[in-house]
Steps between C-alpha positions, in 0.01 A plus 500: 500500500790734576646442152173595335493829696865576413447423127175705499684801645821466295356434150311828458804693625730324252257552212458866591877555507540345155217707353648820647850435362357412157300823496800706594714328235249561223453866596874568503542326163217707352648835612871542414657780703780607266473651153795591281462677168664697219328810372516731199392868529381449859561643847877481471536672164571360154563153638550340837464204732267470796414293806180478705425334833130422565394592855137395433320349205419849362786715633876489427810709558734538203798676350602552136850612400700582189836631385546672166780682322394766250805640324722564806219552749449215748140474636406278790132466596343335805123494540353347819122460494188338643310267266122453559253279309167685466301250295608138473389180335676164474763613247436873440510808719486878484768647728655821615857581598579803712845608606818703457754534222859594595733584210873561519671651196877518464714645225868407542764755417678458166777741614711518818399864578132420548364256762192410297142545611247298695147561620236301685126569486179334617139504405183300529327260263158338472415222258178327397538173314379158392664174598466151348628204706505169311651246741806673653558738208414871547425735205421864583410813310466834675431866450640741754601846592823621658532837674816668620720808478483497119122487490236232429536241225300193395661166424399157368664177613519131414633232736564128480590295806441197718350428842725287720 
């Protein structure tokens, strides 16, 4: 009789523990936390690379960066942002990115008498876009606006990446 009572108490607890671990495993597999991507004409300028870390299923923290040389001018751009999904279905979403853009420009000196020139500036950016997520692939298009010391300018971006 004791064995029946012990088995009756232990079996539901074991079954519950298995169900809970299976649920947690399937939820974590369904929501990858890391996204890496390459972009063209996006937050970081003409081209760049980016990384996002999902803090919830609809909210992520990210950064995009690029380095470009135009003639002798060296331009480094870093753009930290918050990514939020507004409307979402199984494989599509409408999202917004809101954040900063920090740009450092440097022109090295071609002559010994001049030290060269460098300047750093910052501004804000807001982007509204569409995302398609087949399996772990991420395809994004976006339309945004950047505002800073030089004024306000629109931009269009394309990104291709993966969720890990």
